[in-house]
Structures are given as structure tokens and as C-alpha cells.
N, C-alpha and C positions, 0 to 999 in steps of 0.2 A: 576237295573243294573247301573254300574259305568264304564265310559270309561276313560282310562288313558294309559300311557306308562309304564307298570309295569316291563318290562325287559330291558328298556333303548335302544331299537333298533330304536327308532324314529317312530315306527308304532303303531297304536291304538290297545290296548288290552282291554279286558272286564272282570269285576268282577260281578258275578251273585250270589244272595242268593240261597242256596239250602238246602234241608232237606232230610236226609236218610229216605227212606220210612218205613223200618221195625222198626227202633229205634226212629224216630222222632227227632233225633239229628240234630242241625242246623250248618251251616257253609257257606262257599262260594267257588265258582268255578272260577278259573282264566282261561281265554281263551286267549292265546297269538296269535298274528297275524300270526305266522308260523304254527298254528294248534295245538300246544301243549296245554294240559290242566292239571291243578293241583287242587285238592280238599284240602281245609283246614277245619278241623272240619267235620261235617256231618258224624260222625262215624269213622273218622280218627284222630289220635292224632296229635295235633299241640300245640306248646308253646303258652300259653295265660296267661299273668300275671306271677306269680311265679311258675306255674306248667304246665303240659301238659293236655289237655282236648280233648274230642271227640265232645263236644257240645259247640258251641260258643254262649253265651247268650247275646251278645250285642243287644241293641235296637235302636241304631243310627249309621249310617255310612255315610262317604262322602269321596271324593277324597282329598288327601293331596298332592298337586303338589311338585315335587322335589325342585322347586325354593323357596318354603316357608320355613322359618326357623323351626327347630324342637325344641319344648319345652322338657326339660329334667326333670325327677323326681328323687329326692334323689341324691345319689352319683354315678349315672351312667355316663359313658363316653359320651360326646356329640355325637350325630349322625348327619352326613352330608349325606343326601340322594342323590343317583345318579340315582334314578328311582322314579316314582310316587308311592305313598303309599295309603293305606286305613286307614283313621282315624276312629276308632270305640270307642263307649262309652256306658256305662250303665247309665241311668238317676241317678243323685245324687250319682255317684260312680266313678269308675276308667275309664280312657281313655288311648288309646295307638295306635300305628301304626303297621299294618301288611305290610311288604314289602318283595320283592323278592331279595335275595342275595345268592350267592354261590350255586345256583341250588335248593333252598328251600325257603319256606315262613318263615320269621323271625318276632319276636315280639319286640317292643320297648315300654316300659311303659312310659306314660307321666304324669299321675296324679292319685291320689287315692280319 
């Protein structure tokens, strides 16, 4: 579980790893301080890299505080976070950020 302010309201929110029971597809659940919840992956489509996936196969994750600069990959427009994000990566592969913006979970690629 990771604690952060994922919606920018100044109150603690939580991210929890989850697995859809029937498919075994993995993802995470965001639990906001006001009681709202959102599932990304775990059987639900979410942008992850260059496509949309139901199974999020990252093997490492950590909090990326909004105060920390965001590294950019390729020709992307730089990202300035206004909320805390989840930095996820696959060993010896890509990494990126999941963050909450505009009422949904968004993805920002950092490296390949």
C-alpha cells in the first residue's frame, strides 16, 4: 500500500495492489479520502505505455511526490505534477507514472 495525496485535496489517499479474482489480471485501487475508489487495470482497461491494458505487469512501484521533478522520455511534453503519482517500472525495462487528472488515471512514460 502507498500513501499519497493523489487528488490534490491535501488529505491522505491510498493506492493498493489488487488482482481480479477470475482473470488473475493485476492492477491497483485508489482510495481517496472522501471515500471514492477507482480501479486501474485488474480487468479494467487503462492506458499503460503506448496502448491500453487490463493487466498491469509492473514489478516495482513507489510514491512519486508532486514536488519531485518528472523525467521525460522522447519527444513528450514535460509534465508538471499537481498531485502525487505512482512511479511504476518493470525490471530492466520501461518506467512511468500513473497520476490522477481530469477525473481519471493517466499515464506518463519516463523511460524504455
